[in-house]
N, C-alpha and C positions, 0 to 999 in steps of 0.2 A: 350288685350287692353293696350296700353303704358300709362305711367304716363307722367306728365309734365316734369320731369327731363330727361327722356328717349328721349322725343320729342325734347327738347332743345339741348341735346347732339347729337342727330341725325342731327339737323339743323347745329350745329357748325362743325361736321365732314364734311357735304356735303359742307358748306361754305368754309372750308379749301381746300377741293379738287378743287372747282371752282376757288379759288384764285391762287392756285398752278398752275392750267392749264392756267390761265389768265397770270401770270407772265411769264410762259414758251413761251406762244404764243407771248407776246409783245416783247420778245427778238428776236424772229424769223421772224418779219414781218416789212414790211415798211407801212402797213395800220393800224395804231394805232387806228384810229376812228372806223374801223369795229370790232376790238377786244374788244374796249369799249363797243360798241353796244352789242356784243355778251355776255360779262360779265353782263351787265344789264338785258338782257333777261333771262339769267341763274339764277340770283339772284331773279328776278321777279316770275319765276316759282317755285323756292325753297320755297319762303315764301307765295306764293299765293297773292302777292301784287298787288296793283292797279297801283302803279307807283314807279320805282326806278330811281335814278338820280345821276349825278356827275355834280357839278357846281364848276368852278375853274377860277382863273386868274393868270397871271404872275405879281408878285410883283415888278420885276426889269425892267419893260418895261413902257414907256411912254403911250402905249396903255393899258387902264385899263378895256377893254371889258371883260365881263365874258363869258367863254365857257361853253355851257350847252349841256350835253348828257342826254337823258332820254328815258326810256322804259315805255310804259303805256298800260294797257289793254283797248281795245276798248270800254268796258262798264263802265270803271272808269270815274268819274266826270272829265271833260276836264279843264286843266289848261294851259293857253297859256304861253309858255316859250319864252321869247325874250332875245336876247343878251343884256346884260347891264340893264335889268329890272328884279330885284330881288323882292321877297315878301317884304311887309313893315317892316321897322325897328322894331324889337321886342328886347328891351334891355336884358332880360333874355337869349334870344336865341343867340343874338350877342355876349354877354359877354362869354357865355360857349364855343362857336366856337373859339373866340379869344384866350381862355385859352387852346385850343386843348381838350376840354372835349366832351364827347359823350352826346347827348340829347337823353333821352329814355322816350317815352310816351306810356305807355301800355294802357291807357284808357284817351282819351281826357277829358272826362267828370270828371275824378278824379283829374285833376291837381289842385294844391292848389290856393288859391286867389292871391298869388303873381305872379302867371302865367295866370292871367286872360286875358291878351292881347293875349298870345299864344293860350289859349283855344278858344277864340273868332276867332282868325285867322283860326286855324284848322278846327273849326266848319264850318266856312264860305266856306272853300274848300272841305268839306265832309270828313275829314281825322278822323278816329277813333283811330288809332295807328300809331306811327312813331318813327323811330330811325334815327338820323343824326350824322354822324361821321366826325369830323374835318379832313381836309386833308392839312397838311402842309409839304412840302417838301422843306427844306432850301436850300440844294445843288442847286436845280433848281428854287428857289424863287417861288414856286407855293403855293397857298392857295385856300382852298374852302371847299366843304363838299360833302359827299356821303350820300344819304338818301334813306329810304324805307318808303312809305306811304301805309297804309291798309285802305280801305274805308268801307269794309263790316263786320268788326268785330274788337273787342279789340284784343290785342295780348301781351303775356307776353315774352319779348325779354330775 
């Protein structure tokens, strides 16, 4: 039986392999969308997640439409992704993403009172654990986030 540290180390090693493979493939393809979909599917399988997503937009364009890629288990609670329709504004969440910080929710129910709006939002969509990583590529003027939602259990990231 492995301990928590070994499990997390194993996940990190596998994630490193997935990202390395992704970077190699993205340099060799014209179909970036297919490679992003493949990456999300691989990450979803690795974490046993209900949903994995990448949401981004180009900061230097007049068109402010958000691009959304997501992979979702068929039995996960459904969330309708629409271009340019993001979840409600949650100050704690938005401020962390703007600062380029990672949001880690090991257990939705254990969030402190100052995160009550985030806790209620996550409860409402059935998320028990979540990690969201800010994506900011200044050379390409791209901003957004990469996230993993787990519905059936808490998870220590």
